[in-house]
Structure formats: C-alpha cells, structure tokens
N, C-alpha and C positions, 0 to 999 in steps of 0.2 A: 799256488805256495810250492816251493824246492823241496822234496822227499829230504828230510834228515838223518832218518834211522831207517834201516831198511834191516829186515830179519830175515832169514829165507832156510827155510826149515832147519831150524837150530835146535842141535842136541847134543845133551850136557850129562855127562852121567860122572857119579862119586863113587869109588870101593873103601867102605867102612869094614875093613877085616873080612869076614866071610858075604857083607852083604853089599848089593850093589843096588844104588839109588837110583834111579832113573829123574835127576830133575828138571829136566826138558825134554820134550816129547817130538820133537821137529816142531817149534813153533815159528811162523811168519807172522811179518807184523812190521806195517809202517807206520810211520809219522812223519808228519811236515812240519816245516819252519812255522814256529808261532802258535802249534797247538801248545794245549794245557790235558794234559793226559793223564788220570789218577788207576792204578793197578792196585787191584784188590785179590785175597785170598787167601786161605786159613792156611797156619802155618803148614811147611810142608808142599804148597801149591806150586812151586816154583820161581815166585814173584820175587824173591832176593835173589837169585840166580840170574833171572831174565835182568833185573838193574844193575849187576853185577860185570854183568857180559856186554848191556849199554854201556856202561862204566868203563869198558876195558879194566877191569879188575879180572877180568877169567874170562879163560879163550873157549870157547866152545871146542867141541868134536868132532862134530860136522855142521857144515851149513855155511851159509855165508850172511856177514856182518857188514855192509856198508854204513860210514859213518860220514855224512857231507860229503860222500861220494868216491871214498878211500874203504881199501879191504881193509878191514882191523885183522881180518884170522891171517895169522902169517907173519906179521909185526916181528921186530925183533922187540925187547925192555925196552930201549932207548927208543924207540920210534912210538912204542903204547905209552909210554912216561910222558912223550913231549906231543903227542896228541891229547891224552890227557886236559893236561895245562890249557894247549890252546882252545878247545871243542869244549871242555866242560868242567861245571862247578858242581862240589858235591855237597852237600846237608844233612848229616846224622841225628839221629834222634838223641845221640848223649851229647852231643853239639861240639865233640871234641877240639876242645880249646886247649894251646899249652898256657898250664896252670900257671907259671910264674913269669908269664909275657903279655905287655898290655893290653887292650881291644885294640889299641891301633896296628903294632906289631905282630899280634895272630892275623890280621887281614892284610898286611904286607907280606906274609911267608910265599905267598903260591909266587907272588912278581920276582924272586929270588931265583926260582927253575926258569926264569926268561932270559932273553939277552936286548938288554935295552938298557937306557942311564938309570942309572940307582938311583940318582937327585930326585927322578918320577917318582917313586915309590910311595914316598910319606904322602904325596898329595894327592894321588890315586885314593890310598887305602883312605884318608878324611874325607875325598870325597865318595866313596864308597859305605862309608860308616853316616854321612849325612842324609846319605839315603833311604836307610834305615830308621832313620828316627833317630842317632847315637850320637851326633854331633858335639854334644859334649860330654861324653863320658869314652875321651879317646883315649887319656890316661888309665882306667880303672881296671884291675886285673879285673879275669872271671868270678874271684869269689867275692868281688866289690858288684856283682852284678845279678839281679835277677836271673831264673830260668829266662824268661821271652827276653830278656834282656841279650844273653848269652848267644837264645839262636840268632838270636837279631845279627849281634857279631860273627856266627858263621855266616851267616845268609849274602852279609858282606864280605867274608872272604870268598864266599863261592861267585861272588860277581865283579868279585875285582882286576880280574884279566879280562872281562868281557867276553867270555863265551857265549855262543848262538843256546847253547844247553843247560840246563839247571836240573840235576838229580836229586831229587829229596827223600830221603828213607826214612819213615815212621816222623818227620819234622814234629808232630807237634806229640808224640808220645809219652816225654814225659813232664807236659805241660798241661796246667788247668783251661778250665774252657775257655773262659775271657781269654786270657793267652792265646791260647791257642786260634783263637777268631783273629786277633791284633796278627800274629803269622799268618795266617790263609790273609788277610789284605793284603801283606807284605807281598807273596806270591803270586795273587791276582794282580797288582798293580805292575811286577814284575815282566807278566808274561801281556799287559795292556800296551807296554812298549817295546814288546817286540823279542822276549825270551822265552823259548823252549821250554816248556817244564813237564817232567815226567816226575809223578810223584808216588808210592807208595804206602799205602794206610793201609790198617784192618780197620777206621772210624768210618762208617756210611756219612755220617754227617760232614767230614771233613772230606771226603770225595766229591762231596754236593757243591764246591769249590769250583771244581775244573768242569773240563768242557765233555773231554768223554771220558767213557768210564770204561775199564778193561777186567776182566773175571777172569784167573785162574784156577786150576783144579788137576791134581794131579799129573803138574808139569804141561799141562796145554792151555792154549784159549779156549774158554768156553764162553766167553761174550763180549763184544766190544762195539757199546752203542752211544751215543751221544747222551749226555747228563739234562734227562729234563727237569725242568721245575729248579737252574741251579741257583746257589745261592749267591745274592750279589753282596757284592764286598762294600 
C-alpha cells in the first residue's frame, strides 16, 4: 500500500509564559493507505498535538510532514485549508454540529468549501447520512438526536467529500458503552471500505477496534505494534 502519512523528526514546542512545553520531541511515523491506527497516551503525552499536525491544524517547528505525497510544512494557510478539505475528514468528541442547522445541512457544510456543482451537495449529504444509518433523520436538528446519532451525523460530515483519511479525536468520549460500540462499528466499516482511520483515545477497549496501536509518552512514541486480539465489529 502507498504511504499516506509520513512524519519525519517532527518537533513542536509551545511557550506558555515562562514555561516551555516540548509537545513533540522529534517523532517519526509512517501510516499507509487503508490502515486503522489508534493513538493512546496520558494527558500531555503529545497525542493531540500529533493529531493536530496530521490534520494540518498545527504546523511543526521542525521536521517534515508528507500527506499523500505533498510536503505540508511551508504551505500557506489557503493551501492548508484546501488540503484539509480534499484529504481529511474530522470527527470530534463533542460532535461540533451547528445547533440551528439540520442533520442534512450540517453534512453539506464541507462541500461549500469545494469547487463543484452545488446541485450535487444535497444528494451527496443524503448519501452520507444513509451510510451511517440516518437516512430517516435528515431534517432533524441536533437537539432532536441522541448523542450517538449526533456522532453519526459528524461521521457523515467527515466522509461527505470522500477524503482518503478520517481523523477521530476521542469520538466515543461522550457516549455510553453500547453507543460507543455502534460508533466503532461504523469506523471499522469505513476502514473495511478503504478509508484510512487515525483515532485518538484514552480507552483501551476502543483502541482494540484498530489494527495498529501507537502509545505516546512525554512527546515521544514509546511503542508501535499491531493490535492483538482485535475486537470484531
């Protein structure tokens, strides 16, 4: 499989007053197309910073980041925004849905940043909602949906532009156990159908749905191994 993500000697440092935080200490990592990777680590381990770098939301101070063959470091804000829209889908713990907007309109949102026939937006959004089992909820507002349904809308929004890579930051953190299982089944299904998934979680049972587990500590990768006894969806 082709390499989709390649981080080489990535360094990221934050200055907070008089305190210097070494968030990433020269990490290197490759992820191929079609992988399902879980990233774990305690608070402050660097996992969220690494996810932000991968998602082109933050720029490293040193090192190289290649996303699908393109060097990310040095890109303009406009180019980064375009790259995010074409290559990446994001799923967050708190769903990040627009409260006064229907499920269908929430899913349509990423398409408005692309160049293409607007008459296709609605059909594509409906198709994405059907993929996550919400074809009958297109007109519902977020407050009319359960937490699990809201996260399904967020997943539909993440895949509506058909990006090769989906980044999920604690996607089950606000969900109960049964709903978490249902959401993870969706991620497994997406991965089985060719999407590359990178998921940050602090829950060991959620990480067991992935094929590969990366553990971080103090801004460094301390282990990177295949998941044994992977949970079947």
